[in-house]
VOTIVEX-805429 format. One record per residue: residue number from 1; y, x negated, z negated of N, C-alpha, C, CB in turn. Coordinates in steps of 0.2 Angstrom, whole numbers. Each point is the difference from the previous one (the first is absolute). Glycine has a CB too. Example, Ala and Ser with C-alpha at 12.3 -4.5 7.8 and 13.67 -1.06 7.14 Angstrom:
2
     i     nc2     nc1     nc3    cac2    cac1    cac3     cc2     cc1     cc3    cbc2    cbc1    cbc3
     1     -28     -66     -39       6       4       0       6      -4       0      -6       9      -6
     2      11      -7      10       6      -4      -1       5       4      -3      -3      -6      10
This chain:
334
     i     nc2     nc1     nc3    cac2    cac1    cac3     cc2     cc1     cc3    cbc2    cbc1    cbc3
     1     140      61     -10      -6       0      -4       0      -6      -5      -7       6       9
     2       6      -4     -15       0      -6      -5      -7      -3       0       9       6      -7
     3     -10     -12       4      -7      -3      -1      -4       5      -4       5     -12       1
     4      -2      15      -7      -4       4      -4      -3       6       4       7      -4     -10
     5      -3       7      14      -2       6       4      -6      -2       5      12       5      -1
     6     -11     -11       3      -6      -3       5      -6      -1      -4       8      -5       7
     7      -7       3     -13      -6      -1      -5      -4       6      -1       6     -10      -5
     8      -2      15       3      -2       7      -1      -3       3       6       8       2      -9
     9      -5      -3      15      -3       3       6      -7      -3       2      12       2       4
    10     -12      -9      -5      -6      -3       1      -6       2      -4       7     -10       4
    11      -5      10     -11      -5       2      -5      -3       7       2       6      -7      -9
    12      -2      11      12      -2       7       1      -5       0       6      10       5      -5
    13      -9     -10       9      -4      -1       7      -7      -4      -1      11       2       6
    14     -10      -7     -10      -6      -5       0      -5       2      -6       8      -9       5
    15     -13      12      -3      -5       3      -4      -5      -6      -2       1      12       4
    16      -1     -17       0      -4      -6      -2       3      -6       3     -10       7       1
    17       7     -13      -3       2      -6       2      -1      -1       8      -2      -5     -12
    18      -2       9      15      -1      -1       7       6       2       5     -13       2      -3
    19      18      -5       2       6       2       4       4      -6       2       0      11      -6
    20       4     -10      11       5      -6       2       7       3      -1      -9      -5       8
    21      14       1      -9       6       2      -1       5      -4       4      -2       4     -11
    22       6      -2      16       5      -3       4       7       2      -2      -8      -1      10
    23      12      -4     -12       6       1      -2       6      -4       4      -5       2     -12
    24      10       2      13       6      -4       3       6       1      -5      -4       3      12
    25       7      -9     -14       5       0      -5       7      -3       3      -9      -1      -9
    26      14       3       6       7      -2       2       1      -7      -3       4      11       0
    27       1     -15       3       1      -7      -3       2       0      -7       4      -3      11
    28      -2       9     -14       2       0      -7      -7       1      -4      12       4       3
    29     -17      -3       0      -7       1      -4      -1       8       0       2     -11      -6
    30       2      15       8      -1       7      -1      -5       3       5      11       1      -5
    31     -16       2       3      -5       2       5       3       6       4     -10      -3      -7
    32       9       2      14       3       5       5      -5       5       3       9      -8       2
    33     -16       5      -1      -5       4       3      -7      -2      -3       8       2      10
    34     -13       2     -10      -6      -2      -2      -5       4       3       4      -4     -11
    35     -10       2      13      -6       3       2      -6      -1      -3       5       0      11
    36      -9       5     -13      -6      -1      -4      -6       2       5       5       2     -11
    37     -10      -7      11      -6       1       5      -6       1      -4       6      -6       9
    38     -10      11      -9      -6       1      -4      -6       1       5       7       5     -10
    39     -11     -10      11      -6       1       4      -5       3      -3       3     -10       5
    40      -8      13       0      -6       3      -2      -4       1       6       6       7      -9
    41     -13      -6       7      -5       1       6      -1       7       2      -5     -10      -4
    42       5      12      10      -1       6       3      -5       0       6      12       4      -5
    43     -18      -1       4      -4       0       6      -2      -8       2       4      12       4
    44      -5     -16      -9      -2      -7       1       6      -4       3     -12       4       1
    45      18      -1      -1       6      -4       3       5       0      -5      -3       3      11
    46       7      -9     -12       5       0      -4       6       3       2      -4     -11      -4
    47       8      15       0       6       3       2       5      -1      -6      -6       9       7
    48      12      -7      -7       5      -2      -5       5       6       0      -2     -13       2
    49       4      15      -8       5       4      -1       6      -4      -2      -7       9      -5
    50      13      -7       9       6      -4      -1       5       5      -2      -3      -8       9
    51       7       5     -14       6       4      -3       6      -5       0      -8       7      -7
    52      14      -4      10       6      -4       1       6       3      -4      -5      -3      11
    53       9      -1     -13       6       2      -3       6      -5       2      -6       6     -10
    54      12      -3      11       5      -4       2       6       2      -4      -4      -2      12
    55       8      -2     -15       6       2      -4       5       3       4      -2      -9      -7
    56       5      15       5       4       4       4       6      -4       3      -3       9      -7
    57       6     -14       4       5      -4       3      -2      -5       5       6       2     -11
    58     -13      -3      12      -3      -5       4      -3       3       6      -2      -8     -10
    59       2      15      11      -3       3       6       3      -1       6      -4       8      -8
    60       1      -7      14       2      -1       7       2      -7       1       4      12       0
    61      -7     -17      -3       1      -7       1      -6      -4       3       8       1      -9
    62     -13       3      10      -7      -3       3      -4      -2      -5       6      -3      10
    63      -5       4     -17      -5      -2      -5      -6       3       0      10      -2      -7
    64     -11       8       9      -6       4       0      -4      -3       6       5      10      -4
    65      -2     -12      10      -4      -3       5      -3      -7      -2       7       7       8
    66      -3     -11     -12      -2      -6      -2      -6       0      -4      12      -4       1
    67     -11       9      -6      -6       1      -5      -6       2       4       8       3      -9
    68      -7       2      14      -6       2       4      -3      -6       4       5      12       1
    69      -1     -16       2      -3      -6       3      -4      -4      -4      10       0       8
    70      -7      -1     -15      -4      -4      -4      -7       3      -2      11      -5      -5
    71     -10      12       4      -6       4      -2      -6      -1       6       7       8      -7
    72      -4      -8      13      -5       0       6      -3      -7       0       6       8       6
    73      -2     -13      -7      -3      -7      -1      -5      -1      -5      10      -4       4
    74      -9       7     -10      -4       0      -6      -7       4       2      10      -1      -8
    75      -9       7      11      -6       4       2      -4      -4       5       7      11      -3
    76      -4     -14       8      -4      -3       5      -5      -6      -4       9       2       9
    77      -5      -5     -13      -4      -6      -4      -5       3      -4      10      -7       0
    78     -10      13      -3      -5       3      -4      -5       4       4       9       0      -9
    79      -9       0      16      -4       4       4       0       8      -2      -8     -10       1
    80      14      12      -2       2       7      -2       1       3       7       4      -2     -12
    81      -7       8      13       0       3       7       6       5       1     -12      -2       1
    82      14       5      -7       5       5       0       5       0      -6      -8       7       7
    83      14      -6      -5       5       1      -6       2       7       0       5     -11       1
    84      -6      14      -7       2       8       0       6       0      -5     -12       3       2
    85      16       2       0       6       1      -5       2       7       1       3     -12       0
    86       0      15      -5       2       7       0       8       0       1      -9       4      -8
    87      11       0      12       8       0       2       2       8      -1      -1     -10       8
    88       6      11     -12       3       6      -1       3       2       7       2      -2     -13
    89      -2       9      14       2       2       7       8      -1       0     -10       8       1
    90      13      -9      -6       8       0       0       2      -8      -1       1      12      -5
    91      -6     -16       5       2      -7       0       0      -3       7      -6      -1     -12
    92      12       2      15       1      -1       7      -1      -8       1       7      11       1
    93      -4     -15      -5       0      -7       2      -7      -3      -1      11      -1      -5
    94     -15       4       1      -7      -2      -1      -4       3       6       0      -1     -12
    95       1       7      14      -3       3       6       1      -5       6       1      12      -5
    96       6     -14       6       1      -4       6      -3      -6      -1      11       5       1
    97     -12      -8      -6      -3      -7      -1      -8       1       2       8      -4      -9
    98     -11       9       6      -7       2       2      -1       0       7      -1       6     -11
    99       5      -2      15       0       0       7       1      -6       3       4      12       0
   100       1     -16      -2       1      -7       3      -6      -4      -1      12       1      -2
   101     -15      -1      -3      -6      -4      -1      -6       2       4       4      -2     -12
   102      -4       8      15      -6       3       3      -5       4      -4       2     -10       8
   103       0      12     -14      -4       3      -4      -1       8       3       4      -7     -10
   104     -10       9       8      -1       7       2       0       5      -6      -7      -5      10
   105      10      11      -9       1       5      -5      -7       3      -1      12       2       3
   106     -14       0      -9      -6       3      -2       2       7      -4      -6     -11       0
   107       2      13      -4       1       6      -4       4      -1      -6     -11       4       5
   108      15       1      -7       3       0      -6       5      -6      -1     -10       6      -5
   109      13      -8      10       5      -6       0      -3      -7       0       7       8      -6
   110     -14      -8       7      -3      -7       0       1      -3       7      -8       4      -9
   111       9     -10       9       1      -4       6      -5      -6       0      12       3       1
   112     -15      -5       4      -5      -5       1       2      -5       5      -9       8      -4
   113       9     -15       2       1      -5       5      -6      -5       1      13       1      -4
   114     -15      -1      10      -6      -4       1       2      -8       0      -5      10       7
   115       1     -14     -10       1      -7      -1      -5      -4       4       5       2     -11
   116      -3      -6      16      -5      -4       4      -2      -6      -4       5       4      11
   117     -12      -4     -12      -3      -6      -4      -4      -4       4       1       7     -10
   118      -2     -13       8      -4      -5       4      -7       1      -1       9      -8      -1
   119     -11      10      -6      -7       0      -1      -1       7      -3      -1     -12      -2
   120      -4      16       5      -2       6      -3      -5      -1      -6       1       6      11
   121       1      -3     -17      -5      -1      -6      -3       7      -1       7      -9      -5
   122     -14       9       4      -3       6      -2      -1       0      -7      -6       1      11
   123       9       3     -15       0      -1      -7      -2       6      -4       9      -8       1
   124     -12       7      -7      -2       5      -4       2      -1      -7      -9       3       7
   125      11       2     -11       1      -1      -7      -6       3      -4      12       1       1
   126     -14      -5      -6      -7       1      -3       1      -2      -7      -7      -1      10
   127       2       4     -14       0      -2      -7      -6      -5      -1       5      11      -4
   128      -4     -16       0      -5      -5      -1       0       0      -8       1      -7      10
   129      -6      11     -13       0       2      -7       6       4      -1      -6     -11      -3
   130      10       8      -2       7       4      -2       5      -4       4      -4       3     -11
   131       3      -7      15       5      -4       4       1       3       7      -3     -11      -6
   132      10      12       7       2       2       7       0      -6       4       6      10      -4
   133      -7      -8      11      -1      -6       5       2       2       7      -9      -5      -8
   134      11       0      12       1       1       7      -5      -4       4      12       3      -2
   135     -16       0       6      -5      -4       4       1       1       7      -8       1      -9
   136       8      -7      13       0       0       7      -7       0       3      11      -6       0
   137     -12      10       5      -7       1       2       0      -1       8      -2       8      -9
   138       5     -13      11       0      -2       7      -6      -3       2      12      -2      -1
   139     -16      -1      -3      -7      -3       2      -4       1      -6       5      -8       8
   140     -11       6      -7      -6       1      -5      -1      -7      -3      -5      10       6
   141      10     -14      -6      -1      -7      -3       0       0      -7       5      -5      10
   142      -5      -2     -13       0      -1      -7       6       3      -3      -7     -11       2
   143       7      11      -8       6       3      -4       4      -5      -4      -6      11      -1
   144      13     -11       2       4      -4      -4       4       5      -5       1      -9       9
   145      -2       8     -15       3       4      -6       6      -4      -2     -11       4      -4
   146      17       0       4       6      -3      -1       3       3      -7       2      -2      12
   147       1      -2     -16       2       2      -7       8      -2       0     -12       0      -6
   148      16       5       4       7      -1       0       2      -3      -7       2       9       9
   149       4     -11     -10       3      -3      -6       4       6      -4       0     -12       5
   150       4       9     -10       3       5      -4       6       3       4      -2      -7     -10
   151       2      14      10       5       4       3      -2       1       8       8      -4      -8
   152     -14       2      10      -1       0       7      -5       6       1       1     -12       1
   153      -3      13       5      -5       5       2      -4      -2       6       8       8      -4
   154     -13      -4       5      -5      -1       6       4       0       6      -9       5      -6
   155      14      -2       7       4       0       7       2      -7       2       4      12      -3
   156      -3     -16      -2       3      -7       2      -5      -4       4       6       0     -11
   157     -12       2      11      -5      -4       4      -2       3       7      -4      -3     -11
   158       7       9      12      -1       3       7       2      -5       6       2      11      -5
   159       3     -15       4       2      -5       5      -6      -5       1      12       2      -3
   160     -16      -3      -1      -6      -5       0      -6       3       5       4      -5     -11
   161      -4      12      12      -6       3       3      -1      -3       7       2      10      -6
   162       4     -11      10      -2      -3       7      -3      -7       0      10       7       4
   163      -7     -11      -8      -3      -7       0      -7       0      -3      11      -5      -2
   164     -13       9      -3      -6       1      -3      -5       3       6       4       1     -12
   165      -2       4      15      -4       3       6      -1      -5       5       5      11      -2
   166      -1     -16       3      -1      -5       6      -5      -5      -3      11       1       4
   167     -12      -1     -10      -6      -4      -3      -6       4      -2       9      -8      -5
   168      -9      14       8      -6       4      -1      -1       3      -7      -5      -7       8
   169      11       8     -11       0       2      -7       4       7      -1      -2     -12      -4
   170       0      16       0       3       6      -2       4      -1      -7      -8       7       5
   171      14      -4      -6       4       0      -6      -1       5      -4       8      -6       6
   172     -10       5     -13       0       5      -5       5      -2      -5     -12       3       2
   173      18       0      -2       6      -2      -4       0       5      -6       7      -5       9
   174      -8       3     -15      -1       4      -6       7       0      -4     -13      -3       0
   175      14       9      -2       6       1      -5      -3      -1      -7       6       8       7
   176      -3     -13     -11      -2      -2      -6       5       3      -5      -6     -10       4
   177       4      15      -9       4       4      -4       2      -5      -6      -5      11       4
   178       9     -16      -3       2      -4      -5       4       3      -6       0      -9       9
   179       4      14      -6       4       3      -5      -4       4      -6       9       1       9
   180     -15       1      -7      -4       3      -5      -6      -4      -3       3      10       7
   181      -2     -16      -6      -5      -5      -3       3      -4      -6      -5      -1      12
   182       2       0     -17       2      -5      -5       0      -7       2      -4       8      -9
   183       8     -12       6       1      -7       2      -7      -4       1      11       1      -6
   184     -15       0       1      -6      -4       0      -5       1       5       1      -1     -12
   185      -1       8      15      -5       2       4       2      -2       8      -3       9      -8
   186       9     -13       9       1      -2       6      -5      -5       3      12       1      -3
   187     -16      -4      -2      -5      -4       2      -7       3       0       7      -9      -5
   188     -11       8       0      -7       2       0      -2       7       1      -1      -9      -7
   189       4      14       3      -2       7       0       2       3       7       0       1     -13
   190       6      -2      15       2       3       6      -4      -3       6      12       1      -5
   191     -13      -8       5      -4      -3       5      -7       3       0       6     -10      -1
   192      -9      11      -5      -7       3       0       0       7       3      -3      -7     -10
   193       8      11       8       1       7       3       0       0       7       5       4     -11
   194      -1      -8      14       2       0       7      -7      -3       4      12      -2      -2
   195     -15      -3      -1      -6      -2       3      -6       6       0       3     -12      -3
   196      -3      15      -2      -5       6      -1       2       5       5      -2      -2     -12
   197       8       4      13       3       5       5      -2      -2       7       9       3      -8
   198      -8      -9      10      -2      -3       6      -7       1       2      10      -8      -1
   199     -14       6      -4      -8       0       0      -2       7       1      -1     -10      -7
   200       4      15       3      -2       7       1       2       3       7       1       1     -13
   201       4      -4      16       2       2       6      -3      -3       6      11       3      -5
   202     -16      -8       3      -3      -4       5       4      -4       4      -8       9       1
   203      13     -12      -4       5      -5       3      -2      -7      -3      10       9       1
   204     -11     -13       4      -2      -7      -2       5      -4       4     -12       2      -2
   205      17      -4      -2       6      -4       3      -3      -7       2       8       5      -7
   206      -5      -7      13      -1      -7       3       5      -4      -3      -6       4      10
   207      12      -1     -11       6      -4      -2       4       4      -5       0      -6      11
   208       3       3     -16       5       4      -4       7      -4       1      -9       4      -9
   209      14       0      10       7      -2       0       3       2      -6       0       0      13
   210       5      -4     -16       3       1      -6       8      -2       1     -11       0      -7
   211      15       4       6       7      -2       0       3       0      -7       1       5      11
   212       3     -10     -13       4      -1      -6      -5       1      -6      10       4       6
   213      -8       1     -10      -5       1      -6      -6       2       2      10       3      -7
   214     -11       1      13      -6       2       2      -5      -6       2       6      10       4
   215      -3     -16      -3      -4      -6       1      -5      -1      -6       9      -5       7
   216      -7       6     -13      -4      -1      -6      -6       5       1      10      -4      -7
   217      -9      10       8      -5       5       0      -5      -2       6       8       9      -5
   218      -5     -11      11      -3      -1       6      -5      -6      -1       9       4       7
   219      -7      -9     -11      -5      -6      -1      -6       2      -4      10      -7       0
   220      -8      11      -5      -6       3      -5      -5       4       4       8      -1     -10
   221      -5       5      15      -4       5       4      -4      -4       5       8       9      -2
   222      -5     -14       5      -4      -4       5      -6      -4      -3      11      -1       6
   223      -9      -1     -12      -6      -4      -4      -5       5      -2       8      -8      -4
   224      -6      14       2      -5       5      -2      -5       3       5       8       3      -9
   225      -5      -2      15      -4       3       6      -2      -6       5       7      11      -1
   226      -5     -17       0      -2      -6       4       2       0       7     -10       0      -7
   227      17       0       8       2       0       7       6      -5       0      -3      12       2
   228       6     -12       4       6      -4       1       6       2      -3      -5      -3      11
   229      10      -2     -12       6       2      -4       6      -4       4      -7       1     -11
   230      12       3      12       7      -2       2       5       3      -4      -5      -1      12
   231      10      -3     -14       5       2      -5       7      -1       4      -7      -3     -10
   232      11       8       8       7       0       3       5       0      -5      -4       6      10
   233       9     -11     -10       5      -1      -6      -3       1      -6       8       5       8
   234     -14      -8     -10      -3       1      -6       3      -2      -7     -10      -1       7
   235      10       6     -12       1      -2      -7      -5      -5      -1       5      11      -4
   236      -4     -16       0      -5      -6      -2      -6       2      -3       9      -7      -1
   237     -15       5       4      -6       2      -3      -1      -3      -7      -5       1      12
   238       8      -6     -14      -1      -3      -7       5       4      -5      -3     -11       5
   239       6      16      -3       4       4      -5       7      -1       0     -10       0      -7
   240      14       4       5       8      -1      -1       2       0      -7       1       7      10
   241       3     -12     -11       3      -1      -7       6       6       0      -3     -13      -1
   242       4      14      -6       5       6      -1       7      -1       4      -5       2     -11
   243       7      -9      11       7      -1       4      -1       1       7       3      -8      -9
   244      -9       6      12      -2       1       7       0       8       2      -6     -11       0
   245       3      15      -5       1       7       1       7       3       1     -11       1      -6
   246      15      -4       1       7       2       0       4      -2       6      -1      -1     -12
   247       0      -5      15       3      -3       6      -2       4       6       2     -11      -6
   248      -9      12       6      -3       3       6       3       8       1     -10      -8      -1
   249      10      11      -5       2       7       0       7       1       1      -9       3      -7
   250      13      -8       5       7       0       1       2      -1       8       2      -4     -12
   251      -6       0      15       1      -1       7      -2       6       5      -2     -12      -3
   252      -2      17       0      -2       5       4       6       5       1     -12      -1      -4
   253      13       4      10       6       5       1      -2       7      -2       4      -8       9
   254     -10       9     -10      -3       7      -1      -1       1      -7      -5       0      11
   255       8       5     -14      -1       1      -8      -7       2      -1      12       4      -1
   256     -15       0       5      -7       1      -1      -5      -6       0       2      11       5
   257      -1     -15       0      -4      -6       0       2      -5      -6       0       1      12
   258       6      -1     -14       2      -4      -6      -4       2      -6      11      -3       5
   259     -10      10      -6      -3       3      -6      -8      -1       0       9       9       0
   260     -12      -8       5      -7      -1       0      -2      -7      -1      -1       9       8
   261       5     -14      -5      -2      -7      -1       1      -2      -7       4      -3      11
   262       2       5     -15       1      -1      -7      -6       3      -4      12       0       2
   263     -15       5       0      -5       4      -4      -7      -4       1       6      11       1
   264      -7     -14       5      -7      -3       1       1      -7       1      -4      11       5
   265      10     -14      -5       0      -7       1      -4      -5      -4      11       3       4
   266     -12      -1     -10      -3      -5      -5      -8       1       1      10      -1      -8
   267     -13       1      14      -7       1       1      -4      -6      -2       3       8       9
   268      -9      -7     -10      -5      -5      -1      -1      -4       6      -6       7      -8
   269       6     -14       7      -1      -4       6      -7       1       3       7      -9      -5
   270      -7       8      12      -7       1       3      -4      -7      -1       5       7       9
   271     -11      -6     -11      -4      -6      -1       0      -5       5      -8       7      -7
   272       7     -13       6      -1      -5       5      -5       2       5       4      -9      -8
   273      -3       8      14      -4       2       5      -1      -6       6       3      13      -2
   274      -9     -13       5      -1      -5       5      -2       4       7      -3      -9      -9
   275       7      14      10       0       3       7       6       0       3      -8       8      -5
   276       8      -9      12       6      -1       4       4       6       0      -6      -8       7
   277      13       7      -5       5       5       0       5      -3       5      -2       4     -12
   278       5       1      15       6      -1       5       6       3      -3      -8      -1      10
   279      13      -2     -10       6       2      -4       6       0       5      -4      -4     -11
   280       8      10      11       6       0       4       6       1      -5      -6       6      10
   281      11     -11      -9       5       0      -4       7       0       4      -7      -7      -9
   282      12      10       6       6       0       3       5      -6      -2      -1      13       1
   283       4     -16       4       5      -5      -2       5       2      -4      -3      -6      10
   284       5      12     -10       6       3      -3      -1       5      -6       6      -2      11
   285     -12       1     -13      -3       5      -5       3      -3      -7     -11       3       7
   286      15       2     -10       3      -2      -7      -4       3      -5      11      -1       5
   287     -16       6      -3      -4       3      -5      -6      -4      -2       4      11       4
   288      -7     -13       1      -7      -4       0       1      -6       4      -7      10      -2
   289      11     -15      -1       1      -6       4      -6      -4       2      11      -1      -6
   290     -10      -4      10      -6      -4       3      -4      -3      -6       7      -2      10
   291      -4       0     -16      -4      -2      -5      -5       4      -2      10      -6      -4
   292      -9      13       4      -5       5      -2      -6      -1       5       9       8      -5
   293      -7      -9      11      -6       0       5      -4      -6      -1       7       6       8
   294      -4     -12     -10      -3      -6      -1      -5       1      -6      10      -7       5
   295      -7      10     -10      -4       1      -6      -6       4       1      10      -1      -7
   296      -9       6      12      -6       5       2      -5      -4       4       8      10       0
   297      -6     -14       4      -5      -5       4      -3      -4      -5       7       0      10
   298      -4      -3     -14      -3      -5      -5      -6       4      -4      11      -7      -1
   299      -9      13      -1      -5       4      -4      -6       2       4       9       5      -6
   300      -9      -6      13      -6       1       4      -3      -7       2       5      12       4
   301      -2     -17      -7      -3      -7       2       2      -1       7      -9       1      -9
   302      15       1      11       2      -1       7       6      -4       0      -5      10       4
   303       6     -14       1       6      -4       1       6       4       3      -7     -10       1
   304      13       7       0       6       4       2      -1       2       7       7      -6      -8
   305     -12       2      12      -1       2       7      -3       7       1      -1     -12       3
   306      -1      15      -9      -2       7       1       6       5       0     -10      -3      -6
   307      16       0       6       6       5       0       3      -1       6       2      -2     -12
   308       0       8      15       4       1       6       7       2      -2     -10       2       7
   309      15      -6      -5       7       2      -2       3       4       7       1     -10      -9
   310       3      15       7       4       4       6       7       1      -3     -11       5       4
   311      15      -4       1       7       2      -1       0       7      -2       5      -9       8
   312      -6      10     -15       0       7      -3       2      -1      -7      -8       4       8
   313      10       2     -11       1       1      -7      -7       2      -3      12       3       2
   314     -11       2      -7      -6       2      -4      -4       4       3       7      -1     -10
   315      -5       4      16      -5       5       3      -2      -3       7       5      10      -6
   316      -9     -15       6      -2      -3       6      -6       3       3       4     -11      -4
   317      -6      17       2      -6       4       3       0       0       8       0       7     -11
   318       6      -6      14       0       1       7      -2      -7       4       9       9      -1
   319      -9     -14      -3      -2      -7       3      -7      -1      -1      11      -4      -2
   320     -15       9       0      -7      -2      -1      -4      -3       6       0      10      -7
   321       2      -8      13      -2      -3       6       0      -8       0       3      10       6
   322       2     -13      -9       1      -7       0      -5      -3      -5      12       1       2
   323     -14       3      -7      -5      -3      -5      -7       0       3       7       4      -9
   324      -8       1      13      -7       1       3       0      -2       7      -1      10      -7
   325       5     -15       9       0      -3       7      -6      -5       0      12       2       2
   326     -14      -3       4      -5      -5       1      -7       3      -1       7      -9      -5
   327     -12       5       3      -7       3      -1       0       4      -7      -5      -9       7
   328       3      16      -6       0       4      -6      -6       4      -1      13       0       1
   329     -19      -3      -1      -5       4      -2       0       2      -8      -7      -5       9
   330       6      11     -11       1       1      -7      -4      -4      -4       1      12       3
   331      -7     -15      -1      -4      -4      -4       3      -7      -2     -10       6       6
   332      15      -8      -1       3      -6      -2       5       0      -6       0      -2      13
   333       1       8     -15       5       1      -6      -4       1      -6       8       5       7
   334     -15      -5      -7      -3       1      -6      -1      -7      -4      -6      10       5
């Protein structure tokens, strides 16, 4: 299988950015096997469609089992309860692997593999205005609204649901359609529309979370609705210079994310504010370095002690528990 064939195969499978890709390559860089995982909600539980391909000259070497093990680890971390995949009745190696994994055969060649998870999440997909969203409904507590960055999606924040639930909060992660928004509306008009949609849906956030470029929108939204604010790997609230847009987008490994950041990177700075903020930054973040976090803290009239550093890159979302450790009443963030 050539790299170009893999690209075409993945393009035919990945209908949205809500997917994970596991790849095994040879020492010469040639891709030998790949698996695409596409999660979705079914009856308030997360499941995942899995698709696997192995290069003909690399079969019967255990690569499929290695990818399956990686997929199971990923699924457990995402609180996904089932992996589902279709197997042709003549694909005997895949049938043997499915049985070895303990998967159960279903109708029309479908197989299902149960995944043991540490935390059960009761989730629903809902529309908030024109915005799609995922909401955890494990309790009737306050709501934390989460906004992703360029190239991201609401699914990125599902890993935050358990820690928020332990703090008596529900998660409402919103898909922000940046690809269909003009550059200037990343700030005021999009924020106004989102705030209006939340109000119409009777959602009153106690906390807004924002990742990367979503931190800019999150800050404006928190100020508009009057709630707490926590930022993760934020783009600087005082704005990006053109050369900074270029360097940040060049450091992104996802073409979609880089394209959206280049389109929206020259956003209007957030006005100076005197409301507290907590910021989570990754020590190894080459997209939004620690200097961006410091500038964001300064824009909120906060010192560097508002920043928590973790051993992570640009997606430090799974480390939210570190940011929210200690006393965390939502009112303390306002």
